[in-house]
C-alpha atoms as an extended CHARMM CRD file, in Angstrom:
* protein
*
       283  EXT
         1         1  MET       CA            -14.2730000000       -7.0290000000       -6.3840000000  PROA      1               0.0000000000
         2         2  GLU       CA            -10.7740000000       -8.5600000000       -7.3740000000  PROA      2               0.0000000000
         3         3  THR       CA             -7.5410000000       -6.8300000000       -8.0300000000  PROA      3               0.0000000000
         4         4  ARG       CA             -5.1070000000       -8.5720000000       -9.5560000000  PROA      4               0.0000000000
         5         5  VAL       CA             -1.4870000000       -7.2180000000       -9.6530000000  PROA      5               0.0000000000
         6         6  SER       CA              1.8210000000       -9.1460000000      -10.6210000000  PROA      6               0.0000000000
         7         7  SER       CA              5.5990000000       -9.0330000000      -11.5960000000  PROA      7               0.0000000000
         8         8  ALA       CA              7.3280000000      -11.2350000000      -14.2710000000  PROA      8               0.0000000000
         9         9  VAL       CA              6.5630000000      -14.8680000000      -12.2860000000  PROA      9               0.0000000000
        10        10  GLN       CA              3.9880000000      -13.9520000000       -9.7200000000  PROA      10              0.0000000000
        11        11  GLU       CA              0.2680000000      -12.8730000000       -9.5760000000  PROA      11              0.0000000000
        12        12  VAL       CA             -0.6560000000      -11.8800000000       -6.1770000000  PROA      12              0.0000000000
        13        13  LEU       CA             -5.4090000000      -11.5030000000       -6.0970000000  PROA      13              0.0000000000
        14        14  ILE       CA             -6.8450000000       -8.5370000000       -4.0970000000  PROA      14              0.0000000000
        15        15  THR       CA            -10.3340000000       -9.1020000000       -2.7240000000  PROA      15              0.0000000000
        16        16  ALA       CA            -12.6310000000       -8.6620000000        0.1260000000  PROA      16              0.0000000000
        17        17  GLY       CA            -12.8570000000      -12.5720000000        0.4980000000  PROA      17              0.0000000000
        18        18  GLY       CA             -9.3970000000      -13.6950000000        0.5550000000  PROA      18              0.0000000000
        19        19  PRO       CA             -6.5640000000      -13.3820000000        2.4600000000  PROA      19              0.0000000000
        20        20  THR       CA             -5.5610000000      -10.2650000000        3.5830000000  PROA      20              0.0000000000
        21        21  VAL       CA             -2.5020000000       -9.0460000000        1.2010000000  PROA      21              0.0000000000
        22        22  LEU       CA              0.3830000000       -7.1080000000        3.3010000000  PROA      22              0.0000000000
        23        23  ILE       CA              2.0320000000       -4.0720000000        0.7880000000  PROA      23              0.0000000000
        24        24  GLY       CA              5.7160000000       -3.6250000000        2.5720000000  PROA      24              0.0000000000
        25        25  GLU       CA              6.5490000000        0.2690000000        3.5600000000  PROA      25              0.0000000000
        26        26  ARG       CA             10.1140000000       -0.3760000000        4.4480000000  PROA      26              0.0000000000
        27        27  ILE       CA             11.7400000000        0.9720000000        1.1470000000  PROA      27              0.0000000000
        28        28  ASN       CA             10.8810000000        4.6040000000        2.1410000000  PROA      28              0.0000000000
        29        29  PRO       CA             13.5270000000        7.1710000000        3.0850000000  PROA      29              0.0000000000
        30        30  SER       CA             11.6870000000        9.2240000000        5.0540000000  PROA      30              0.0000000000
        31        31  GLY       CA             13.0080000000        8.8000000000        8.3930000000  PROA      31              0.0000000000
        32        32  LYS       CA             15.5780000000        6.4000000000        7.6060000000  PROA      32              0.0000000000
        33        33  LYS       CA             18.8940000000        8.0050000000        7.0520000000  PROA      33              0.0000000000
        34        34  LYS       CA             20.6350000000        4.4750000000        5.9410000000  PROA      34              0.0000000000
        35        35  LEU       CA             18.1900000000        4.0880000000        2.9130000000  PROA      35              0.0000000000
        36        36  ALA       CA             18.6140000000        7.8680000000        2.5660000000  PROA      36              0.0000000000
        37        37  GLU       CA             22.4590000000        7.6230000000        2.6050000000  PROA      37              0.0000000000
        38        38  ALA       CA             22.0170000000        4.2860000000        0.0130000000  PROA      38              0.0000000000
        39        39  LEU       CA             19.8190000000        5.9360000000       -2.6860000000  PROA      39              0.0000000000
        40        40  LYS       CA             22.1830000000        9.2140000000       -2.7040000000  PROA      40              0.0000000000
        41        41  ASN       CA             25.3480000000        6.9010000000       -3.3630000000  PROA      41              0.0000000000
        42        42  SER       CA             23.1610000000        4.3890000000       -5.8900000000  PROA      42              0.0000000000
        43        43  ASN       CA             23.8140000000        1.2830000000       -2.9120000000  PROA      43              0.0000000000
        44        44  PHE       CA             21.1920000000       -0.6430000000       -4.2590000000  PROA      44              0.0000000000
        45        45  ASP       CA             22.2580000000       -3.4220000000       -2.1940000000  PROA      45              0.0000000000
        46        46  VAL       CA             21.0530000000       -2.1970000000        0.8720000000  PROA      46              0.0000000000
        47        47  ILE       CA             17.7710000000       -1.5960000000       -1.0800000000  PROA      47              0.0000000000
        48        48  CYS       CA             17.7030000000       -5.0490000000       -2.1890000000  PROA      48              0.0000000000
        49        49  LYS       CA             18.2450000000       -6.9190000000        1.3130000000  PROA      49              0.0000000000
        50        50  GLU       CA             15.4680000000       -4.7320000000        2.3830000000  PROA      50              0.0000000000
        51        51  ALA       CA             13.0950000000       -6.1060000000       -0.1770000000  PROA      51              0.0000000000
        52        52  ILE       CA             14.5520000000       -9.6380000000        0.2230000000  PROA      52              0.0000000000
        53        53  ALA       CA             14.0420000000       -9.1030000000        4.4290000000  PROA      53              0.0000000000
        54        54  GLN       CA             10.0660000000       -8.0490000000        3.5660000000  PROA      54              0.0000000000
        55        55  VAL       CA              9.2690000000      -10.7960000000        1.2440000000  PROA      55              0.0000000000
        56        56  GLU       CA             10.7040000000      -13.3520000000        4.1500000000  PROA      56              0.0000000000
        57        57  ALA       CA              8.5130000000      -11.5840000000        6.9430000000  PROA      57              0.0000000000
        58        58  GLY       CA              5.4970000000      -11.8510000000        4.8980000000  PROA      58              0.0000000000
        59        59  ALA       CA              4.8410000000       -9.1290000000        2.1640000000  PROA      59              0.0000000000
        60        60  ASP       CA              2.9440000000       -9.7740000000       -0.5730000000  PROA      60              0.0000000000
        61        61  VAL       CA              3.8020000000       -6.7290000000       -2.5440000000  PROA      61              0.0000000000
        62        62  LEU       CA              6.4030000000       -3.9470000000       -1.9610000000  PROA      62              0.0000000000
        63        63  ASP       CA              6.2410000000       -0.1870000000       -2.1360000000  PROA      63              0.0000000000
        64        64  ILE       CA              9.5310000000        1.5160000000       -3.7630000000  PROA      64              0.0000000000
        65        65  ASN       CA              9.9220000000        4.8060000000       -2.6340000000  PROA      65              0.0000000000
        66        66  VAL       CA             13.0730000000        6.9080000000       -3.5230000000  PROA      66              0.0000000000
        67        67  ALA       CA             11.8500000000       10.6840000000       -2.9940000000  PROA      67              0.0000000000
        68        68  CYS       CA             14.6710000000       12.2290000000       -0.8040000000  PROA      68              0.0000000000
        69        69  PRO       CA             16.5760000000       15.0890000000       -1.4710000000  PROA      69              0.0000000000
        70        70  GLY       CA             19.7210000000       14.7010000000       -3.2220000000  PROA      70              0.0000000000
        71        71  VAL       CA             18.2290000000       11.7120000000       -5.5500000000  PROA      71              0.0000000000
        72        72  ASP       CA             17.2240000000       12.2180000000       -9.1610000000  PROA      72              0.0000000000
        73        73  GLU       CA             13.8330000000       10.6120000000       -8.9890000000  PROA      73              0.0000000000
        74        74  ILE       CA             13.9270000000       10.4050000000      -12.6760000000  PROA      74              0.0000000000
        75        75  ALA       CA             17.0550000000        8.8560000000      -12.8950000000  PROA      75              0.0000000000
        76        76  VAL       CA             16.9350000000        6.3800000000       -9.7450000000  PROA      76              0.0000000000
        77        77  LEU       CA             13.5840000000        4.6010000000       -9.4110000000  PROA      77              0.0000000000
        78        78  PRO       CA             13.7250000000        3.1140000000      -12.5540000000  PROA      78              0.0000000000
        79        79  LYS       CA             17.1510000000        1.2480000000      -11.0820000000  PROA      79              0.0000000000
        80        80  VAL       CA             15.6580000000        0.5620000000       -7.9750000000  PROA      80              0.0000000000
        81        81  VAL       CA             12.4390000000       -1.0510000000       -9.1490000000  PROA      81              0.0000000000
        82        82  LYS       CA             15.1860000000       -3.4130000000      -11.8870000000  PROA      82              0.0000000000
        83        83  LYS       CA             17.1780000000       -4.2260000000       -9.1820000000  PROA      83              0.0000000000
        84        84  VAL       CA             14.5130000000       -5.2300000000       -6.4620000000  PROA      84              0.0000000000
        85        85  MET       CA             12.4130000000       -7.2060000000       -9.5150000000  PROA      85              0.0000000000
        86        86  ALA       CA             15.5290000000       -8.8820000000       -9.8140000000  PROA      86              0.0000000000
        87        87  SER       CA             15.9310000000       -9.6990000000       -6.1030000000  PROA      87              0.0000000000
        88        88  VAL       CA             12.2230000000      -10.7840000000       -5.3490000000  PROA      88              0.0000000000
        89        89  ASP       CA              9.3440000000      -12.0520000000       -7.1520000000  PROA      89              0.0000000000
        90        90  VAL       CA              6.3240000000      -10.2120000000       -5.5580000000  PROA      90              0.0000000000
        91        91  PRO       CA              4.6920000000       -7.3900000000       -7.5550000000  PROA      91              0.0000000000
        92        92  LEU       CA              5.3750000000       -3.9920000000       -6.9480000000  PROA      92              0.0000000000
        93        93  CYS       CA              3.3900000000       -0.7530000000       -5.3070000000  PROA      93              0.0000000000
        94        94  ILE       CA              5.5490000000        2.7020000000       -7.1620000000  PROA      94              0.0000000000
        95        95  ASP       CA              4.7850000000        5.0870000000       -4.9010000000  PROA      95              0.0000000000
        96        96  ILE       CA              6.0590000000        8.7480000000       -6.1410000000  PROA      96              0.0000000000
        97        97  ASN       CA              4.6100000000       12.1200000000       -6.5800000000  PROA      97              0.0000000000
        98        98  ASN       CA              7.1010000000       12.8060000000       -9.5180000000  PROA      98              0.0000000000
        99        99  PRO       CA              4.8990000000       12.1630000000      -12.7970000000  PROA      99              0.0000000000
       100       100  GLY       CA              8.3150000000       11.9240000000      -14.8950000000  PROA      100             0.0000000000
       101       101  ALA       CA             10.1710000000        9.4450000000      -12.5360000000  PROA      101             0.0000000000
       102       102  LEU       CA              6.8580000000        7.1830000000      -12.9520000000  PROA      102             0.0000000000
       103       103  LYS       CA              6.8480000000        7.1880000000      -16.0520000000  PROA      103             0.0000000000
       104       104  GLU       CA             10.2320000000        6.1090000000      -16.6130000000  PROA      104             0.0000000000
       105       105  ALA       CA              9.6310000000        3.0250000000      -13.9370000000  PROA      105             0.0000000000
       106       106  LEU       CA              6.3520000000        2.0400000000      -15.3800000000  PROA      106             0.0000000000
       107       107  LYS       CA              8.4830000000        1.6040000000      -18.8670000000  PROA      107             0.0000000000
       108       108  VAL       CA             11.1750000000       -0.8750000000      -16.9410000000  PROA      108             0.0000000000
       109       109  TYR       CA              8.1260000000       -2.5530000000      -14.7590000000  PROA      109             0.0000000000
       110       110  LYS       CA              7.8260000000       -6.1720000000      -16.0990000000  PROA      110             0.0000000000
       111       111  GLY       CA              3.9260000000       -7.0430000000      -15.0960000000  PROA      111             0.0000000000
       112       112  LYS       CA              1.2620000000       -5.1330000000      -13.5870000000  PROA      112             0.0000000000
       113       113  PRO       CA              2.1080000000       -3.1710000000      -10.5950000000  PROA      113             0.0000000000
       114       114  ILE       CA              0.1870000000       -0.4990000000       -8.4910000000  PROA      114             0.0000000000
       115       115  VAL       CA              1.2100000000        3.0600000000       -8.7280000000  PROA      115             0.0000000000
       116       116  ASN       CA              0.9300000000        5.1330000000       -5.5670000000  PROA      116             0.0000000000
       117       117  SER       CA             -1.0520000000        7.2190000000       -6.0550000000  PROA      117             0.0000000000
       118       118  VAL       CA             -3.3130000000        9.5310000000       -7.4880000000  PROA      118             0.0000000000
       119       119  THR       CA             -5.6070000000       12.1720000000       -5.6370000000  PROA      119             0.0000000000
       120       120  GLY       CA             -8.8040000000       13.7090000000       -6.1560000000  PROA      120             0.0000000000
       121       121  GLU       CA             -6.8450000000       16.9550000000       -7.0200000000  PROA      121             0.0000000000
       122       122  GLU       CA             -7.0880000000       18.0220000000      -10.7930000000  PROA      122             0.0000000000
       123       123  ASN       CA             -3.4100000000       18.3640000000      -11.4320000000  PROA      123             0.0000000000
       124       124  SER       CA             -3.0200000000       14.5240000000      -10.2540000000  PROA      124             0.0000000000
       125       125  LEU       CA             -5.7690000000       13.3240000000      -12.0190000000  PROA      125             0.0000000000
       126       126  ASN       CA             -4.2000000000       14.6540000000      -15.4270000000  PROA      126             0.0000000000
       127       127  GLN       CA             -1.1710000000       13.4620000000      -14.7960000000  PROA      127             0.0000000000
       128       128  ILE       CA             -1.2300000000       10.2460000000      -13.1250000000  PROA      128             0.0000000000
       129       129  LEU       CA             -4.4870000000        8.4500000000      -14.5450000000  PROA      129             0.0000000000
       130       130  PRO       CA             -3.1000000000        8.3230000000      -18.5150000000  PROA      130             0.0000000000
       131       131  LEU       CA              0.0230000000        6.4280000000      -17.4530000000  PROA      131             0.0000000000
       132       132  VAL       CA             -2.3320000000        3.9800000000      -15.1080000000  PROA      132             0.0000000000
       133       133  LYS       CA             -4.1570000000        3.4030000000      -18.4020000000  PROA      133             0.0000000000
       134       134  LYS       CA             -1.4680000000        3.3310000000      -20.5550000000  PROA      134             0.0000000000
       135       135  HSD       CA              0.6320000000        0.6610000000      -19.1320000000  PROA      135             0.0000000000
       136       136  GLY       CA             -2.2200000000       -1.1630000000      -17.2230000000  PROA      136             0.0000000000
       137       137  ALA       CA             -1.3420000000       -0.6540000000      -13.8950000000  PROA      137             0.0000000000
       138       138  ALA       CA             -3.4520000000       -0.0240000000      -10.8180000000  PROA      138             0.0000000000
       139       139  VAL       CA             -3.8120000000        2.6600000000       -8.7680000000  PROA      139             0.0000000000
       140       140  ILE       CA             -3.9200000000        3.9540000000       -5.3460000000  PROA      140             0.0000000000
       141       141  GLY       CA             -6.6480000000        6.5100000000       -5.1700000000  PROA      141             0.0000000000
       142       142  LEU       CA             -6.2230000000        9.0530000000       -1.7560000000  PROA      142             0.0000000000
       143       143  THR       CA             -8.7900000000       10.4320000000       -0.5620000000  PROA      143             0.0000000000
       144       144  ILE       CA             -7.8380000000       14.2360000000       -0.3180000000  PROA      144             0.0000000000
       145       145  ASP       CA             -8.2040000000       17.0060000000       -2.6860000000  PROA      145             0.0000000000
       146       146  ASP       CA             -7.8400000000       20.7160000000       -3.8090000000  PROA      146             0.0000000000
       147       147  GLU       CA             -8.9500000000       21.5490000000       -0.1740000000  PROA      147             0.0000000000
       148       148  GLY       CA             -6.8510000000       18.7660000000        1.7190000000  PROA      148             0.0000000000
       149       149  ILE       CA             -7.7310000000       15.8150000000        3.7200000000  PROA      149             0.0000000000
       150       150  PRO       CA            -11.2820000000       16.1000000000        4.4920000000  PROA      150             0.0000000000
       151       151  LYS       CA            -12.1080000000       16.0150000000        7.9770000000  PROA      151             0.0000000000
       152       152  GLU       CA            -15.4440000000       14.1450000000        7.4390000000  PROA      152             0.0000000000
       153       153  ALA       CA            -15.8890000000       10.6840000000        6.6120000000  PROA      153             0.0000000000
       154       154  ASP       CA            -18.5990000000       11.2660000000        3.7930000000  PROA      154             0.0000000000
       155       155  ARG       CA            -16.0570000000       14.1820000000        1.9280000000  PROA      155             0.0000000000
       156       156  ARG       CA            -13.5330000000       11.1940000000        1.5590000000  PROA      156             0.0000000000
       157       157  VAL       CA            -16.1010000000        8.8630000000        0.2620000000  PROA      157             0.0000000000
       158       158  ALA       CA            -16.9720000000       11.5490000000       -2.4020000000  PROA      158             0.0000000000
       159       159  ILE       CA            -13.1150000000       12.0090000000       -3.4800000000  PROA      159             0.0000000000
       160       160  ALA       CA            -12.9400000000        8.3480000000       -3.5830000000  PROA      160             0.0000000000
       161       161  SER       CA            -16.0730000000        8.1950000000       -6.0720000000  PROA      161             0.0000000000
       162       162  LYS       CA            -14.7720000000       11.0790000000       -7.8790000000  PROA      162             0.0000000000
       163       163  ILE       CA            -11.5330000000        9.4020000000       -8.8080000000  PROA      163             0.0000000000
       164       164  ILE       CA            -13.1120000000        5.5580000000       -9.4490000000  PROA      164             0.0000000000
       165       165  GLU       CA            -15.1710000000        8.0550000000      -12.2210000000  PROA      165             0.0000000000
       166       166  ARG       CA            -12.6870000000        9.8250000000      -13.7570000000  PROA      166             0.0000000000
       167       167  ALA       CA            -10.5270000000        6.0640000000      -14.2800000000  PROA      167             0.0000000000
       168       168  ALA       CA            -13.7520000000        4.8460000000      -15.6330000000  PROA      168             0.0000000000
       169       169  SER       CA            -13.7290000000        7.8390000000      -17.9040000000  PROA      169             0.0000000000
       170       170  LEU       CA            -10.1140000000        6.9080000000      -19.4240000000  PROA      170             0.0000000000
       171       171  GLY       CA            -11.3100000000        3.2680000000      -19.5830000000  PROA      171             0.0000000000
       172       172  ILE       CA             -9.5540000000        2.0400000000      -15.9820000000  PROA      172             0.0000000000
       173       173  PRO       CA            -11.7780000000       -0.3830000000      -14.3880000000  PROA      173             0.0000000000
       174       174  ALA       CA            -13.0820000000        0.1150000000      -10.7160000000  PROA      174             0.0000000000
       175       175  GLU       CA            -11.2490000000       -3.3310000000       -9.7430000000  PROA      175             0.0000000000
       176       176  ASP       CA             -7.7090000000       -1.1650000000      -10.4390000000  PROA      176             0.0000000000
       177       177  VAL       CA             -8.4870000000        1.4920000000       -8.5620000000  PROA      177             0.0000000000
       178       178  ILE       CA             -7.5400000000        0.8240000000       -4.6940000000  PROA      178             0.0000000000
       179       179  ILE       CA             -9.2630000000        3.8130000000       -2.0500000000  PROA      179             0.0000000000
       180       180  ASP       CA             -6.9090000000        4.8120000000        0.9270000000  PROA      180             0.0000000000
       181       181  CYS       CA             -9.1200000000        6.5730000000        3.3220000000  PROA      181             0.0000000000
       182       182  LEU       CA             -6.0150000000        7.9530000000        4.7840000000  PROA      182             0.0000000000
       183       183  ALA       CA             -5.5210000000        7.3510000000        8.5730000000  PROA      183             0.0000000000
       184       184  LEU       CA             -4.3490000000       10.4580000000       10.7370000000  PROA      184             0.0000000000
       185       185  SER       CA             -2.1460000000       10.5910000000       13.9880000000  PROA      185             0.0000000000
       186       186  LEU       CA             -4.4570000000       10.3180000000       17.0880000000  PROA      186             0.0000000000
       187       187  GLY       CA             -2.2340000000       12.3110000000       18.9890000000  PROA      187             0.0000000000
       188       188  ALA       CA             -3.0090000000       15.3570000000       17.1200000000  PROA      188             0.0000000000
       189       189  ASP       CA             -6.9330000000       14.7960000000       17.0490000000  PROA      189             0.0000000000
       190       190  GLY       CA             -8.8170000000       11.9770000000       19.2130000000  PROA      190             0.0000000000
       191       191  LYS       CA            -11.3360000000       11.7610000000       16.7330000000  PROA      191             0.0000000000
       192       192  VAL       CA             -9.5060000000       10.7870000000       13.1750000000  PROA      192             0.0000000000
       193       193  GLY       CA             -9.6690000000        6.8640000000       14.0650000000  PROA      193             0.0000000000
       194       194  MET       CA            -13.5160000000        6.7320000000       14.0590000000  PROA      194             0.0000000000
       195       195  VAL       CA            -13.2840000000        8.9510000000       10.8760000000  PROA      195             0.0000000000
       196       196  VAL       CA            -11.5250000000        6.6830000000        8.9510000000  PROA      196             0.0000000000
       197       197  ILE       CA            -13.3930000000        3.6980000000       10.1020000000  PROA      197             0.0000000000
       198       198  GLU       CA            -16.5200000000        5.0410000000        9.3210000000  PROA      198             0.0000000000
       199       199  ALA       CA            -15.4680000000        6.0960000000        5.2990000000  PROA      199             0.0000000000
       200       200  ILE       CA            -13.5750000000        2.5970000000        5.3420000000  PROA      200             0.0000000000
       201       201  ARG       CA            -16.7760000000        1.2120000000        5.6030000000  PROA      201             0.0000000000
       202       202  LYS       CA            -18.4330000000        3.6170000000        3.3780000000  PROA      202             0.0000000000
       203       203  VAL       CA            -16.5780000000        3.0920000000        0.9220000000  PROA      203             0.0000000000
       204       204  LYS       CA            -16.4860000000       -0.7960000000        1.2730000000  PROA      204             0.0000000000
       205       205  ALA       CA            -20.6920000000       -0.0570000000        1.2070000000  PROA      205             0.0000000000
       206       206  GLU       CA            -21.1950000000        1.9780000000       -1.9120000000  PROA      206             0.0000000000
       207       207  LEU       CA            -18.4610000000        1.7550000000       -3.6340000000  PROA      207             0.0000000000
       208       208  GLY       CA            -17.3180000000       -1.5260000000       -3.2980000000  PROA      208             0.0000000000
       209       209  VAL       CA            -13.5250000000       -1.1320000000       -3.9390000000  PROA      209             0.0000000000
       210       210  ASN       CA            -10.7340000000       -2.5420000000       -2.5110000000  PROA      210             0.0000000000
       211       211  GLN       CA             -8.6030000000       -0.5580000000        0.2630000000  PROA      211             0.0000000000
       212       212  THR       CA             -5.6640000000        0.1730000000        1.2560000000  PROA      212             0.0000000000
       213       213  LEU       CA             -4.0170000000        2.2030000000        4.4780000000  PROA      213             0.0000000000
       214       214  GLY       CA             -0.9890000000        3.2510000000        6.0550000000  PROA      214             0.0000000000
       215       215  ALA       CA             -2.1690000000        1.7200000000        9.5960000000  PROA      215             0.0000000000
       216       216  SER       CA              0.8530000000        3.2370000000       11.5800000000  PROA      216             0.0000000000
       217       217  ASN       CA             -0.0850000000        6.4910000000       10.7450000000  PROA      217             0.0000000000
       218       218  ILE       CA             -2.7190000000        6.6310000000       13.4280000000  PROA      218             0.0000000000
       219       219  SER       CA              0.6280000000        5.9380000000       16.3060000000  PROA      219             0.0000000000
       220       220  PHE       CA              2.3830000000        8.9530000000       14.9280000000  PROA      220             0.0000000000
       221       221  GLY       CA              3.7000000000       10.9380000000       18.0710000000  PROA      221             0.0000000000
       222       222  LEU       CA              2.2210000000        8.0470000000       20.7220000000  PROA      222             0.0000000000
       223       223  PRO       CA              3.9600000000        5.4500000000       22.9000000000  PROA      223             0.0000000000
       224       224  ASP       CA              3.6550000000        1.6310000000       22.3330000000  PROA      224             0.0000000000
       225       225  ARG       CA              2.7890000000        2.0390000000       18.8350000000  PROA      225             0.0000000000
       226       226  ASN       CA              2.6480000000       -1.3250000000       17.6610000000  PROA      226             0.0000000000
       227       227  LEU       CA             -0.5070000000       -2.0410000000       20.0990000000  PROA      227             0.0000000000
       228       228  VAL       CA             -2.2620000000        0.8070000000       18.7470000000  PROA      228             0.0000000000
       229       229  ASN       CA             -1.1250000000       -0.4570000000       15.4180000000  PROA      229             0.0000000000
       230       230  ASN       CA             -2.0090000000       -3.3040000000       15.7460000000  PROA      230             0.0000000000
       231       231  THR       CA             -5.5400000000       -2.5900000000       17.2120000000  PROA      231             0.0000000000
       232       232  PHE       CA             -6.4380000000       -0.0360000000       14.3980000000  PROA      232             0.0000000000
       233       233  LEU       CA             -5.4390000000       -2.8100000000       12.1300000000  PROA      233             0.0000000000
       234       234  ALA       CA             -8.0860000000       -5.2880000000       13.3950000000  PROA      234             0.0000000000
       235       235  MET       CA            -10.4580000000       -2.7560000000       13.1190000000  PROA      235             0.0000000000
       236       236  ALA       CA             -9.6860000000       -1.4750000000        9.4860000000  PROA      236             0.0000000000
       237       237  ILE       CA             -9.3940000000       -4.5800000000        8.0480000000  PROA      237             0.0000000000
       238       238  SER       CA            -12.7610000000       -5.7780000000        9.3400000000  PROA      238             0.0000000000
       239       239  SER       CA            -14.0670000000       -2.9400000000        8.2970000000  PROA      239             0.0000000000
       240       240  GLY       CA            -13.0560000000       -3.1470000000        4.3610000000  PROA      240             0.0000000000
       241       241  VAL       CA             -9.3260000000       -2.7720000000        4.2300000000  PROA      241             0.0000000000
       242       242  THR       CA             -7.9830000000       -5.5640000000        1.9210000000  PROA      242             0.0000000000
       243       243  CYS       CA             -4.2670000000       -4.4640000000        1.2760000000  PROA      243             0.0000000000
       244       244  PRO       CA             -3.0370000000       -2.6990000000        4.4950000000  PROA      244             0.0000000000
       245       245  THR       CA              0.2220000000       -1.0720000000        3.8030000000  PROA      245             0.0000000000
       246       246  VAL       CA              2.3320000000       -2.0510000000        6.4110000000  PROA      246             0.0000000000
       247       247  ASP       CA              5.6400000000       -3.2210000000        8.1190000000  PROA      247             0.0000000000
       248       248  ALA       CA              5.1200000000       -7.2510000000        7.2870000000  PROA      248             0.0000000000
       249       249  ALA       CA              7.9450000000       -8.0320000000       10.0110000000  PROA      249             0.0000000000
       250       250  ARG       CA              5.3740000000       -6.6040000000       12.8100000000  PROA      250             0.0000000000
       251       251  VAL       CA              2.1990000000       -6.9970000000       11.3750000000  PROA      251             0.0000000000
       252       252  ARG       CA              2.2440000000      -10.4060000000        9.8040000000  PROA      252             0.0000000000
       253       253  THR       CA              1.2070000000      -13.2900000000       13.2990000000  PROA      253             0.0000000000
       254       254  ALA       CA             -1.7150000000      -10.3100000000       13.8220000000  PROA      254             0.0000000000
       255       255  VAL       CA             -3.0150000000      -10.0770000000       10.3520000000  PROA      255             0.0000000000
       256       256  LEU       CA             -3.0010000000      -13.8070000000       10.0920000000  PROA      256             0.0000000000
       257       257  SER       CA             -4.9560000000      -14.0420000000       13.3330000000  PROA      257             0.0000000000
       258       258  ILE       CA             -7.3620000000      -11.4240000000       12.0090000000  PROA      258             0.0000000000
       259       259  ASP       CA             -7.7490000000      -13.0190000000        9.1060000000  PROA      259             0.0000000000
       260       260  LEU       CA             -8.6940000000      -16.0490000000       11.0180000000  PROA      260             0.0000000000
       261       261  ILE       CA            -11.2070000000      -14.8140000000       13.0940000000  PROA      261             0.0000000000
       262       262  LEU       CA            -13.1450000000      -13.2510000000       10.0170000000  PROA      262             0.0000000000
       263       263  GLY       CA            -13.5290000000      -16.6270000000        8.5090000000  PROA      263             0.0000000000
       264       264  ARG       CA            -10.5540000000      -16.2380000000        5.4330000000  PROA      264             0.0000000000
       265       265  ASP       CA             -8.4960000000      -18.5220000000        6.6470000000  PROA      265             0.0000000000
       266       266  ARG       CA             -9.8050000000      -22.5770000000        5.8010000000  PROA      266             0.0000000000
       267       267  PHE       CA             -9.1930000000      -24.8120000000        8.9700000000  PROA      267             0.0000000000
       268       268  ALA       CA             -6.6410000000      -22.5050000000       10.0900000000  PROA      268             0.0000000000
       269       269  GLN       CA             -4.2270000000      -23.7270000000        7.4670000000  PROA      269             0.0000000000
       270       270  ARG       CA             -2.1590000000      -20.1580000000        7.5230000000  PROA      270             0.0000000000
       271       271  TYR       CA             -2.3420000000      -19.6950000000       11.2240000000  PROA      271             0.0000000000
       272       272  MET       CA             -1.1560000000      -22.8000000000       12.0630000000  PROA      272             0.0000000000
       273       273  ARG       CA              1.3220000000      -23.2410000000        8.9830000000  PROA      273             0.0000000000
       274       274  ASP       CA              3.5170000000      -19.6360000000       10.6200000000  PROA      274             0.0000000000
       275       275  PHE       CA              2.9060000000      -20.9510000000       14.3110000000  PROA      275             0.0000000000
       276       276  ARG       CA              4.8840000000      -24.1680000000       13.1390000000  PROA      276             0.0000000000
       277       277  GLN       CA              7.6580000000      -21.7510000000       11.4030000000  PROA      277             0.0000000000
       278       278  ARG       CA              7.8030000000      -19.5000000000       14.3670000000  PROA      278             0.0000000000
       279       279  ARG       CA              8.4270000000      -22.6060000000       16.4760000000  PROA      279             0.0000000000
       280       280  SER       CA             10.8060000000      -23.7530000000       14.3740000000  PROA      280             0.0000000000
       281       281  GLN       CA             13.1260000000      -20.4820000000       14.4270000000  PROA      281             0.0000000000
       282       282  ARG       CA             12.8970000000      -20.3570000000       17.9270000000  PROA      282             0.0000000000
       283       283  GLU       CA             13.8830000000      -24.0270000000       18.4470000000  PROA      283             0.0000000000
């Protein structure tokens, strides 16, 4: 299963057999006062600097989210998308719950983006999927429906299947649907880690589509979060996640070693190249 996304000048291939693709999560004002203030004041230089830093850290795709109080998403999102496209070459993942803002952002995008996201909720399916089809985008499907996030892995797989089927009914191929089985905090429920791993494995086995995951959600409220995140990320990638949504600067080296162990790095070329770069920076 190959998902191809692109900017105006660069294509990224997401596939189970290839290198893990990193979707950079940092352009999101949630919990980031500096970024939120920059968006409110239309100071897009801050966003562009963050975009450049993430690409330099190893992000292959950038997630763009402008949702915060005091920001007119319909007006601001397309402006941010254009500014970031002018600053970096990588494809973008447009992360918004506002269909009006999504519509305006897709109008200005050059290439094939990822839309983040559609859910199994009827309102979301009816509003988001037609926009995805119209603009030829890929889309992330969250395993949540009108009853919430299921506690059972099988229910999450059923929602994933529903999203894929509804997309297909509009002519959106399965390879353009990326499923997110939704990591939740272990601090609140010690069983959620293995539930999402089970769901990821079943989606891979039964549906075969590419998968993303907001991996850092697993450690929310816990100490030494990077340790938990990287351990969980290794399990998620080996189970079927192909394009996690992460802070590339924190996980890049871990993901390269995961890919090496999983046989996705011929002769350790990517791992050794990264090692030499890090060594030269220290020197």
